[in-house]
Structures are given as C-alpha cells and as structure tokens.
C-alpha positions as a Python dict, from the first residue, in 0.01 Angstrom:
ca = {
    (1, 'M'): (0, 0, 0),
    (2, 'I'): (332, -129, 135),
    (3, 'S'): (322, -243, 492),
    (4, 'T'): (573, -86, 728),
    (5, 'E'): (571, -405, 947),
    (6, 'P'): (880, -621, 907),
    (7, 'P'): (820, -939, 757),
    (8, 'S'): (964, -1149, 1039),
    (9, 'L'): (648, -1031, 1247),
    (10, 'I'): (410, -1179, 981),
    (11, 'M'): (555, -1521, 882),
    (12, 'P'): (580, -1689, 1237),
    (13, 'E'): (182, -1638, 1262),
    (14, 'V'): (135, -1787, 956),
    (15, 'I'): (324, -2087, 1019),
    (16, 'T'): (179, -2139, 1356),
    (17, 'A'): (-166, -2118, 1225),
    (18, 'G'): (-84, -2391, 959),
    (19, 'I'): (106, -2616, 1219),
    (20, 'S'): (-225, -2572, 1433),
    (21, 'M'): (-463, -2671, 1161),
    (22, 'E'): (-256, -2970, 1050),
    (23, 'T'): (-214, -3115, 1417),
    (24, 'T'): (-620, -3067, 1450),
    (25, 'V'): (-687, -3250, 1147),
    (26, 'Y'): (-465, -3517, 1242),
    (27, 'C'): (-608, -3562, 1573),
    (28, 'V'): (-948, -3586, 1458),
    (29, 'I'): (-845, -3858, 1224),
    (30, 'I'): (-687, -4020, 1494),
    (31, 'L'): (-980, -4016, 1711),
    (32, 'L'): (-1186, -4167, 1442),
    (33, 'L'): (-921, -4445, 1379),
    (34, 'L'): (-937, -4507, 1775),
    (35, 'F'): (-1324, -4554, 1734),
    (36, 'V'): (-1308, -4767, 1442),
    (37, 'C'): (-1055, -4987, 1622),
    (38, 'A'): (-1274, -4986, 1928),
    (39, 'I'): (-1556, -5099, 1754),
    (40, 'M'): (-1333, -5375, 1564),
    (41, 'S'): (-1253, -5501, 1922),
    (42, 'G'): (-1593, -5475, 2057),
    (43, 'S'): (-1729, -5686, 1754),
    (44, 'E'): (-1515, -5987, 1834),
    (45, 'S'): (-1578, -5988, 2185),
    (46, 'A'): (-1949, -5952, 2148),
    (47, 'L'): (-1998, -6196, 1866),
    (48, 'F'): (-1788, -6484, 2033),
    (49, 'S'): (-1957, -6410, 2365),
    (50, 'I'): (-2313, -6495, 2235),
    (51, 'N'): (-2435, -6782, 2491),
    (52, 'P'): (-2654, -7085, 2364),
    (53, 'D'): (-2973, -6938, 2467),
    (54, 'E'): (-2882, -6601, 2285),
    (55, 'S'): (-2797, -6789, 2006),
    (56, 'N'): (-3121, -7017, 2001),
    (57, 'K'): (-3324, -6680, 2024),
    (58, 'L'): (-3132, -6531, 1710),
    (59, 'K'): (-3217, -6821, 1512),
    (60, 'S'): (-3571, -6806, 1600),
    (61, 'E'): (-3607, -6431, 1477),
    (62, 'N'): (-3664, -6340, 1129),
    (63, 'S'): (-3479, -5996, 1146),
    (64, 'K'): (-3172, -5899, 929),
    (65, 'E'): (-2978, -5853, 1231),
    (66, 'A'): (-3009, -6187, 1348),
    (67, 'K'): (-2940, -6371, 1017),
    (68, 'T'): (-2640, -6144, 971),
    (69, 'I'): (-2515, -6252, 1297),
    (70, 'I'): (-2580, -6629, 1266),
    (71, 'H'): (-2419, -6581, 916),
    (72, 'L'): (-2083, -6451, 1052),
    (73, 'L'): (-2081, -6685, 1349),
    (74, 'S'): (-2107, -6962, 1095),
    (75, 'N'): (-1792, -6870, 925),
    (76, 'P'): (-1557, -6792, 1236),
    (77, 'R'): (-1241, -6798, 1035),
    (78, 'D'): (-1388, -6518, 771),
    (79, 'L'): (-1498, -6323, 1095),
    (80, 'L'): (-1185, -6305, 1253),
    (81, 'A'): (-960, -6239, 960),
    (82, 'T'): (-1161, -5929, 856),
    (83, 'I'): (-1157, -5812, 1215),
    (84, 'L'): (-790, -5870, 1222),
    (85, 'I'): (-702, -5694, 896),
    (86, 'V'): (-925, -5399, 979),
    (87, 'N'): (-785, -5371, 1315),
    (88, 'N'): (-413, -5395, 1201),
    (89, 'F'): (-452, -5104, 926),
    (90, 'V'): (-633, -4887, 1191),
    (91, 'I'): (-344, -4944, 1448),
    (92, 'V'): (-68, -4874, 1182),
    (93, 'G'): (-254, -4546, 1070),
    (94, 'I'): (-281, -4470, 1439),
    (95, 'V'): (67, -4509, 1499),
    (96, 'I'): (198, -4301, 1169),
    (97, 'L'): (-36, -4004, 1244),
    (98, 'S'): (92, -3982, 1604),
    (99, 'T'): (424, -3959, 1470),
    (100, 'F'): (360, -3700, 1247),
    (101, 'V'): (177, -3531, 1530),
    (102, 'L'): (498, -3535, 1738),
    (103, 'D'): (722, -3447, 1463),
    (104, 'I'): (548, -3129, 1404),
    (105, 'N'): (496, -3033, 1780),
    (106, 'F'): (759, -3210, 1976),
    (107, 'P'): (1037, -3226, 1694),
    (108, 'P'): (1358, -3458, 1803),
    (109, 'K'): (1622, -3259, 1937),
    (110, 'P'): (1952, -3357, 2135),
    (111, 'G'): (1849, -3434, 2496),
    (112, 'N'): (1489, -3523, 2439),
    (113, 'E'): (1549, -3885, 2273),
    (114, 'L'): (1408, -4058, 2589),
    (115, 'V'): (1114, -3838, 2641),
    (116, 'R'): (1024, -3896, 2253),
    (117, 'F'): (1036, -4279, 2307),
    (118, 'L'): (850, -4276, 2606),
    (119, 'I'): (539, -4069, 2437),
    (120, 'E'): (595, -4296, 2108),
    (121, 'V'): (601, -4641, 2261),
    (122, 'V'): (448, -4605, 2621),
    (123, 'G'): (200, -4339, 2586),
    (124, 'I'): (55, -4447, 2216),
    (125, 'T'): (30, -4796, 2357),
    (126, 'F'): (-130, -4710, 2650),
    (127, 'M'): (-382, -4516, 2465),
    (128, 'I'): (-462, -4794, 2213),
    (129, 'L'): (-482, -5055, 2480),
    (130, 'L'): (-711, -4850, 2700),
    (131, 'I'): (-941, -4687, 2448),
    (132, 'A'): (-932, -4923, 2155),
    (133, 'E'): (-909, -5272, 2349),
    (134, 'V'): (-990, -5304, 2708),
    (135, 'I'): (-1290, -5089, 2749),
    (136, 'P'): (-1459, -5182, 2444),
    (137, 'K'): (-1410, -5550, 2525),
    (138, 'I'): (-1546, -5517, 2857),
    (139, 'Y'): (-1865, -5334, 2750),
    (140, 'A'): (-1923, -5568, 2468),
    (141, 'T'): (-1866, -5875, 2680),
    (142, 'N'): (-2145, -5743, 2919),
    (143, 'N'): (-2373, -5664, 2627),
    (144, 'A'): (-2284, -5916, 2384),
    (145, 'E'): (-2629, -5929, 2178),
    (146, 'K'): (-2688, -5561, 2199),
    (147, 'V'): (-2356, -5499, 2050),
    (148, 'S'): (-2356, -5766, 1798),
    (149, 'R'): (-2674, -5632, 1672),
    (150, 'W'): (-2502, -5291, 1617),
    (151, 'V'): (-2182, -5423, 1434),
    (152, 'A'): (-2309, -5717, 1247),
    (153, 'R'): (-2421, -5535, 916),
    (154, 'P'): (-2096, -5328, 892),
    (155, 'L'): (-1877, -5622, 954),
    (156, 'F'): (-2106, -5809, 679),
    (157, 'I'): (-2035, -5517, 438),
    (158, 'L'): (-1652, -5465, 532),
    (159, 'A'): (-1591, -5835, 445),
    (160, 'K'): (-1735, -5790, 90),
    (161, 'M'): (-1533, -5468, 15),
    (162, 'P'): (-1185, -5474, -153),
    (163, 'P'): (-927, -5475, -54),
    (164, 'V'): (-1028, -5617, 302),
    (165, 'S'): (-1203, -5921, 75),
    (166, 'W'): (-890, -5984, -110),
    (167, 'L'): (-693, -5977, 219),
    (168, 'R'): (-928, -6191, 391),
    (169, 'L'): (-930, -6467, 133),
    (170, 'A'): (-560, -6510, 117),
    (171, 'L'): (-553, -6494, 500),
    (172, 'V'): (-793, -6754, 551),
    (173, 'S'): (-654, -6981, 270),
    (174, 'G'): (-306, -6937, 435),
    (175, 'T'): (-440, -7054, 786),
    (176, 'K'): (-621, -7372, 617),
    (177, 'F'): (-292, -7461, 416),
    (178, 'I'): (-95, -7424, 730),
    (179, 'S'): (-374, -7619, 958),
    (180, 'K'): (-316, -7926, 705),
    (181, 'V'): (60, -7917, 767),
    (182, 'K'): (139, -8226, 996),
    (183, 'K'): (298, -8088, 1302),
    (184, 'K'): (586, -8240, 1495),
    (185, 'S'): (443, -8419, 1793),
    (186, 'I'): (595, -8345, 2151),
    (187, 'Q'): (717, -8656, 2317),
    (188, 'I'): (621, -8618, 2692),
    (189, 'S'): (699, -8908, 2927),
    (190, 'S'): (458, -9027, 3179),
    (191, 'D'): (674, -8921, 3466),
    (192, 'E'): (675, -8553, 3341),
    (193, 'L'): (316, -8555, 3291),
    (194, 'E'): (282, -8668, 3673),
    (195, 'Q'): (505, -8386, 3778),
    (196, 'A'): (294, -8128, 3594),
    (197, 'V'): (-26, -8282, 3748),
    (198, 'A'): (151, -8284, 4104),
    (199, 'L'): (198, -7897, 4050),
    (200, 'T'): (-179, -7852, 3993),
    (201, 'K'): (-236, -7926, 4362),
    (202, 'E'): (-100, -7581, 4459),
    (203, 'S'): (-375, -7421, 4236),
    (204, 'S'): (-750, -7393, 4269),
    (205, 'T'): (-796, -7755, 4106),
    (206, 'S'): (-1079, -7937, 4292),
    (207, 'E'): (-1014, -8263, 4460),
    (208, 'D'): (-1251, -8454, 4212),
    (209, 'E'): (-1072, -8252, 3907),
    (210, 'Q'): (-740, -8349, 4044),
    (211, 'K'): (-792, -8718, 4090),
    (212, 'L'): (-939, -8744, 3743),
    (213, 'L'): (-614, -8568, 3586),
    (214, 'E'): (-410, -8814, 3837),
    (215, 'G'): (-630, -9119, 3674),
    (216, 'I'): (-558, -8988, 3312),
    (217, 'V'): (-184, -8974, 3388),
    (218, 'K'): (-140, -9312, 3518),
    (219, 'F'): (-391, -9495, 3280),
    (220, 'G'): (-151, -9563, 3008),
    (221, 'R'): (80, -9752, 3227),
    (222, 'T'): (-191, -9953, 3430),
    (223, 'E'): (-197, -10305, 3328),
    (224, 'A'): (-523, -10550, 3302),
    (225, 'S'): (-400, -10766, 3592),
    (226, 'Q'): (-408, -10459, 3825),
    (227, 'I'): (-779, -10367, 3816),
    (228, 'M'): (-916, -10721, 3717),
    (229, 'K'): (-1167, -10923, 3922),
    (230, 'P'): (-973, -11228, 4036),
    (231, 'R'): (-1083, -11576, 3926),
    (232, 'I'): (-1190, -11682, 4287),
    (233, 'E'): (-1422, -11375, 4289),
    (234, 'M'): (-1577, -11442, 3942),
    (235, 'S'): (-1928, -11533, 3891),
    (236, 'V'): (-1886, -11818, 3601),
    (237, 'I'): (-2157, -12098, 3492),
    (238, 'N'): (-2029, -12464, 3470),
    (239, 'A'): (-2136, -12575, 3112),
    (240, 'E'): (-2307, -12904, 3239),
    (241, 'C'): (-2558, -12711, 3414),
    (242, 'S'): (-2913, -12750, 3305),
    (243, 'F'): (-3141, -12455, 3134),
    (244, 'E'): (-3313, -12436, 3475),
    (245, 'M'): (-3010, -12378, 3668),
    (246, 'V'): (-2850, -12150, 3440),
    (247, 'L'): (-3188, -11941, 3488),
    (248, 'A'): (-3177, -11935, 3854),
    (249, 'F'): (-2796, -11840, 3879),
    (250, 'V'): (-2860, -11555, 3636),
    (251, 'L'): (-3129, -11412, 3851),
    (252, 'E'): (-2891, -11457, 4166),
    (253, 'A'): (-2601, -11305, 4019),
    (254, 'G'): (-2740, -11014, 3874),
    (255, 'Y'): (-2484, -10964, 3558),
    (256, 'S'): (-2566, -10896, 3216),
    (257, 'R'): (-2277, -11117, 3078),
    (258, 'I'): (-2119, -11426, 3260),
    (259, 'P'): (-1848, -11657, 3176),
    (260, 'V'): (-1898, -12032, 3107),
    (261, 'F'): (-1639, -12288, 3190),
    (262, 'K'): (-1602, -12643, 3121),
    (263, 'E'): (-1450, -12895, 3363),
    (264, 'N'): (-1271, -12625, 3562),
    (265, 'T'): (-1248, -12256, 3592),
    (266, 'D'): (-917, -12240, 3399),
    (267, 'N'): (-1095, -12365, 3082),
    (268, 'V'): (-1345, -12050, 3010),
    (269, 'I'): (-1526, -12164, 2671),
    (270, 'G'): (-1759, -11878, 2621),
    (271, 'I'): (-1964, -11564, 2731),
    (272, 'L'): (-2344, -11597, 2813),
    (273, 'Y'): (-2512, -11279, 2727),
    (274, 'I'): (-2838, -11268, 2927),
    (275, 'K'): (-3001, -11073, 2664),
    (276, 'D'): (-2965, -11382, 2451),
    (277, 'L'): (-3160, -11594, 2684),
    (278, 'L'): (-3463, -11378, 2665),
    (279, 'P'): (-3629, -11513, 2377),
    (280, 'H'): (-3592, -11871, 2514),
    (281, 'L'): (-3739, -11811, 2854),
    (282, 'A'): (-4039, -12027, 2793),
    (283, 'K'): (-3827, -12319, 2678),
    (284, 'K'): (-3807, -12649, 2866),
    (285, 'N'): (-3523, -12759, 3074),
    (286, 'D'): (-3382, -12947, 2806),
    (287, 'F'): (-3318, -12649, 2586),
    (288, 'N'): (-2923, -12641, 2500),
    (289, 'W'): (-2832, -12317, 2625),
    (290, 'L'): (-2478, -12353, 2495),
    (291, 'D'): (-2594, -12260, 2156),
    (292, 'V'): (-2629, -11906, 2238),
    (293, 'I'): (-2315, -11847, 2414),
    (294, 'R'): (-2045, -11615, 2209),
    (295, 'K'): (-1679, -11637, 2177),
    (296, 'P'): (-1480, -11531, 2473),
    (297, 'F'): (-1228, -11245, 2416),
    (298, 'F'): (-870, -11337, 2587),
    (299, 'I'): (-614, -11123, 2668),
    (300, 'P'): (-269, -11139, 2875),
    (301, 'E'): (-223, -11027, 3241),
    (302, 'N'): (20, -10753, 3102),
    (303, 'K'): (-202, -10593, 2878),
    (304, 'K'): (-234, -10203, 2885),
    (305, 'I'): (-588, -10081, 2972),
    (306, 'N'): (-550, -9793, 2727),
    (307, 'D'): (-478, -10038, 2454),
    (308, 'L'): (-760, -10265, 2580),
    (309, 'L'): (-1007, -9977, 2592),
    (310, 'Q'): (-916, -9893, 2224),
    (311, 'E'): (-987, -10282, 2161),
    (312, 'F'): (-1318, -10273, 2337),
    (313, 'R'): (-1442, -9991, 2131),
    (314, 'T'): (-1329, -10126, 1789),
    (315, 'M'): (-1463, -10459, 1861),
    (316, 'K'): (-1782, -10306, 2053),
    (317, 'M'): (-1740, -10553, 2339),
    (318, 'H'): (-1744, -10495, 2712),
    (319, 'L'): (-1574, -10795, 2883),
    (320, 'A'): (-1257, -10974, 2847),
    (321, 'V'): (-1118, -11290, 3025),
    (322, 'V'): (-745, -11214, 3152),
    (323, 'V'): (-518, -11551, 3107),
    (324, 'D'): (-187, -11612, 3242),
    (325, 'E'): (119, -11727, 3083),
    (326, 'Y'): (-11, -12098, 3103),
    (327, 'G'): (-358, -12022, 2915),
    (328, 'G'): (-534, -12042, 3234),
    (329, 'A'): (-841, -11751, 3320),
    (330, 'S'): (-670, -11557, 3590),
    (331, 'G'): (-945, -11296, 3611),
    (332, 'L'): (-1199, -11067, 3435),
    (333, 'I'): (-1205, -10726, 3328),
    (334, 'T'): (-1488, -10485, 3190),
    (335, 'L'): (-1515, -10164, 3009),
    (336, 'E'): (-1652, -10024, 3342),
    (337, 'D'): (-1323, -10122, 3508),
    (338, 'I'): (-1140, -9947, 3277),
    (339, 'L'): (-1346, -9641, 3297),
    (340, 'E'): (-1322, -9636, 3658),
    (341, 'E'): (-953, -9589, 3673),
    (342, 'I'): (-1024, -9243, 3518),
    (343, 'V'): (-1332, -9108, 3663),
    (344, 'G'): (-1364, -9311, 3985),
    (345, 'D'): (-1590, -9570, 4120),
    (346, 'I'): (-1897, -9608, 3870),
    (347, 'T'): (-2203, -9758, 4084),
    (348, 'D'): (-2566, -9874, 3980),
    (349, 'E'): (-2870, -10022, 4167),
    (350, 'F'): (-2709, -10365, 4144),
    (351, 'D'): (-2380, -10284, 4293),
    (352, 'D'): (-2283, -10431, 4636),
    (353, 'D'): (-2235, -10119, 4886),
    (354, 'E'): (-2033, -10331, 5120),
    (355, 'I'): (-1709, -10149, 5222),
    (356, 'S'): (-1393, -10372, 5181),
    (357, 'F'): (-1203, -10148, 5400),
    (358, 'E'): (-1244, -9962, 5772),
    (359, 'K'): (-1111, -9617, 5870),
    (360, 'I'): (-1035, -9659, 6235),
    (361, 'D'): (-883, -9270, 6229),
    (362, 'D'): (-682, -9069, 5997),
    (363, 'F'): (-386, -9289, 6040),
    (364, 'T'): (-549, -9639, 6112),
    (365, 'F'): (-714, -9846, 5821),
    (366, 'I'): (-832, -10220, 5821),
    (367, 'F'): (-804, -10375, 5478),
    (368, 'E'): (-945, -10737, 5331),
    (369, 'G'): (-644, -10919, 5202),
    (370, 'R'): (-788, -10947, 4869),
    (371, 'T'): (-803, -10549, 4809),
    (372, 'T'): (-601, -10472, 4508),
    (373, 'L'): (-293, -10285, 4552),
    (374, 'N'): (-430, -10013, 4296),
    (375, 'D'): (-762, -9971, 4530),
    (376, 'F'): (-539, -9963, 4839),
    (377, 'Y'): (-325, -9664, 4697),
    (378, 'K'): (-647, -9475, 4597),
    (379, 'I'): (-815, -9511, 4919),
    (380, 'L'): (-480, -9429, 5115),
    (381, 'G'): (-403, -9128, 4851),
    (382, 'T'): (-39, -9251, 4788),
    (383, 'D'): (110, -9297, 4490),
    (384, 'G'): (235, -9658, 4586),
    (385, 'K'): (602, -9548, 4502),
    (386, 'E'): (727, -9765, 4814),
    (387, 'F'): (515, -10061, 4732),
    (388, 'E'): (558, -10043, 4307),
    (389, 'S'): (955, -10036, 4371),
    (390, 'C'): (986, -10345, 4534),
    (391, 'K'): (675, -10566, 4467),
    (392, 'G'): (707, -10848, 4218),
    (393, 'D'): (377, -10997, 4056),
    (394, 'A'): (148, -10972, 4356),
    (395, 'E'): (-177, -10743, 4291),
    (396, 'T'): (-288, -10758, 4632),
    (397, 'I'): (-223, -10607, 4969),
    (398, 'G'): (-215, -10972, 5119),
    (399, 'G'): (-20, -11118, 4823),
    (400, 'F'): (217, -10836, 4862),
    (401, 'I'): (287, -10913, 5227),
    (402, 'N'): (313, -11311, 5111),
    (403, 'E'): (561, -11154, 4845),
    (404, 'Q'): (784, -10965, 5080),
    (405, 'S'): (812, -11201, 5381),
    (406, 'G'): (847, -11526, 5173),
    (407, 'R'): (556, -11703, 5345),
    (408, 'I'): (208, -11662, 5462),
    (409, 'M'): (251, -11458, 5774),
    (410, 'K'): (63, -11515, 6115),
    (411, 'N'): (-139, -11294, 6311),
    (412, 'N'): (22, -10989, 6454),
    (413, 'E'): (330, -11025, 6223),
    (414, 'F'): (405, -10737, 6024),
    (415, 'I'): (609, -10568, 5765),
    (416, 'S'): (696, -10196, 5714),
    (417, 'K'): (749, -10005, 5387),
    (418, 'G'): (805, -9631, 5399),
    (419, 'N'): (569, -9454, 5574),
    (420, 'F'): (347, -9758, 5629),
    (421, 'K'): (331, -10039, 5876),
    (422, 'L'): (130, -10338, 5769),
    (423, 'V'): (-5, -10565, 6047),
    (424, 'V'): (-167, -10897, 5971),
    (425, 'E'): (-503, -10908, 6181),
    (426, 'S'): (-620, -11253, 6061),
    (427, 'S'): (-479, -11504, 5823),
    (428, 'D'): (-508, -11894, 5772),
    (429, 'K'): (-301, -12162, 5607),
    (430, 'R'): (-359, -12028, 5248),
    (431, 'R'): (-390, -11643, 5263),
    (432, 'V'): (-398, -11316, 5473),
    (433, 'K'): (-756, -11218, 5521),
    (434, 'L'): (-713, -10898, 5713),
    (435, 'V'): (-448, -10612, 5733),
    (436, 'K'): (-429, -10330, 5942),
    (437, 'V'): (-230, -10042, 5815),
    (438, 'L'): (-71, -9794, 6062),
    (439, 'I'): (37, -9441, 5866),
    (440, 'N'): (354, -9302, 6061),
    (441, 'K'): (248, -8954, 6196),
    (442, 'K'): (489, -8684, 6029),
}
C-alpha cells in the first residue's frame, strides 16, 4: 500500500526522534561522569581529612576497609596520582559530551556565538565545580571516615587497573625525578623579610606569633656581643679556690656550668660542669678539682648567633666564652640565650624574677644602665633604628648614652633620639646606673 502523505511530513519526526534519543544518552553519560568525578573529589578530601584519632582507630581494626585505607594513605603520591588521572579523564569526557549535546540542540549560527561561549565555558565549568567539586568535598570533609570506607576499595581496584596503573606509574616516576632536581634558591634580603613580617601586623597574626616572626627575621644578623652576659655579671670561680670553697660557690650560684679563671677574669682556663663533680662530692678538701674542668669554647664578639647555634649543635655544647680583640673574656653566651632571641624569655625555677626595668606609665620607663640595647628594644616594642643608625660599640643603654655624649653624664642630663628622651636618673664616676626613658606622645 502506497502512502498518500508527502515524505516531507514523515522525515522530520524520524530525525526529531533520533536527536532526542541521542541527547538523552549523552545526558545520562554526563550525569554518570559527574557522579564519578564527585566520588574522586570526595575521596581526596575524605582520605586526607582523617585525623590522628580516626587513623589510630583504623589501625586497630581488622577489617578490609580499614586496612585498605591505611594502605592508600601510606602511599600518598600513588593515591593522588590515581585520583588526578581518573578525574582528568572524566572532566575531559564531560566537556566533549556537553559539546556534542550543544551541537545537536543548539548548533552554531551567526549571532549566537557569545551565548554558545557562555554556555560552554561558564555554564559547564560551573556545573563541574558545583556538582563534582564543591558539594562532594564539603560533605567528605565533614564525614571523612564514613566516606573513606565507601571509596577505599574502588580506589584500590582502580589503581591496579590499566591504563590507570600505567599512567599512575609514569606520573609518580616523573614527580620523583622532578623533586630530585635541585631548584634554584631565591635570594631574599633580611630587609625584605622584615618588610614582609611588618605586613603581617595588619592580619590576624597574634602578638606572640608576631614576636616569633620578628625574632626569626632578626636572628641572622644578631651578634654574640648583643645578647651575651657581660663579664662583670658572670659567676666565675678562681682556680686557686679549695674544693670546699668550690662546692660552697656552686650551691650559691645555682648554675650547671661555671667558667674557671686564673689570676684575673680575662683569663678563662676552663669550664666546670657541675655533673662532673658529683662522683667526687665525698672527697676531701685537698681534692684537685681542676682535673675535671673542660676546655672552654671561645668565640669573637661579632660572631653571628645563627652560626653559633649551628656550632653548638655540631659540638654538642651549651656555653661559649665571648672574647674581645685582645683575647680577654668580655662575656658569656649560652644556648638558652640564643633560643630566647626567637621564642622569648625562657624561665625556670632557678631564674631570678627581679625586673630590670620599671614601667611608670605607657610613655615613661626606668631602666638599669646595664640593660642591653636588644632587651631595651624588646621592652619598648621598637626596632631600634634610631639607636642602631648612630651607635658604635655600645651594647647597653648606659653605654649608649656615654658613647653619644662622649663622657659619663651626670644626674638629670639627657639625650634625645628620635621619639625617645633618655634622662640619667643615677650615675657615678664609672657608669650610668639608672635611665628614665620618656616617649614623646604622637
């Protein structure tokens, strides 16, 4: 029987039905790929969000899921490579199939190029980010252990299946090779670091963290003479003392290591470690205690404390004698002094709690003349540029005043530096004892 209907009325229906079926198939595949992509993204977030408590719990279990999770986390490079490979293949598939769907239902025509571009780039990207990245990662992070148990086995199987296993091996090998290549170091000056740290003051960095960062930046250019204990404040033992006198001095001083001098304090001949005396406590007064002293470690005044810290670690020492250009002892520096430059004051039960300065108000302070400039800067919260730019060899606030005036200033005399006025409160013929610091109000 021959149809009387014209062919033109039949063909469009067939074509329309074919296009609709094709689009439906593509859309179903796209949804499946989006689901796979979401699983991969969620897997990454879940596995790397497992906290130590959950990890310990999994290690104590005897289940296959727990063992698989521990195995995957023990090889993070392989795990990331597997997720990355699968995710990229899936995303490329989504983009290609989405383009096919657009070509069928929204073919390019003159005038619709911008709309096509927005759909292809903005629309598809937003769909992938929202459905396959953001939502699964948020859920997986909040349910790390639960999601990890779901995805551990599929990920383990995927990692072993070609071509994923081949690509994973190539990718991991490539990253290992690149990581072995020596990277060119970036030279950054201390001034640039200091400027970077200054910028963090406006962020949410806490005061303690800020001080720690500033201490690290200044650490490399601080010299031993700036933080050492001066010779006049050192607790030292005369080599001519009897054993009984030494024991009495050790009990009074309370230090674990004490320098030993001969004739005068400039001539340090050794360091007495108190632990070396313990086996000899029962000895008589004629015991030659000089036999147990150890060789001193001498360093120059201009030794950088970052280098000194490395030497302390290498030589397994905790104390060094600082000497001047003539070889005389000018002070003492310990490992604790160096660490305090980074982390702040370290106190123990033997430390003296006496305060070397007094705060009258926010703009008035009284310092002992022997207070080091480094401590002076810390207490006042200044970088000390006004003082460092003009100071010579002075290391204390009293010495700085004498250096600037060219003499030992008398009571009530003062000098001004930048925003600070330094008034001599007490002095004698030898040194400045007390200094009042007035900060100009801005």
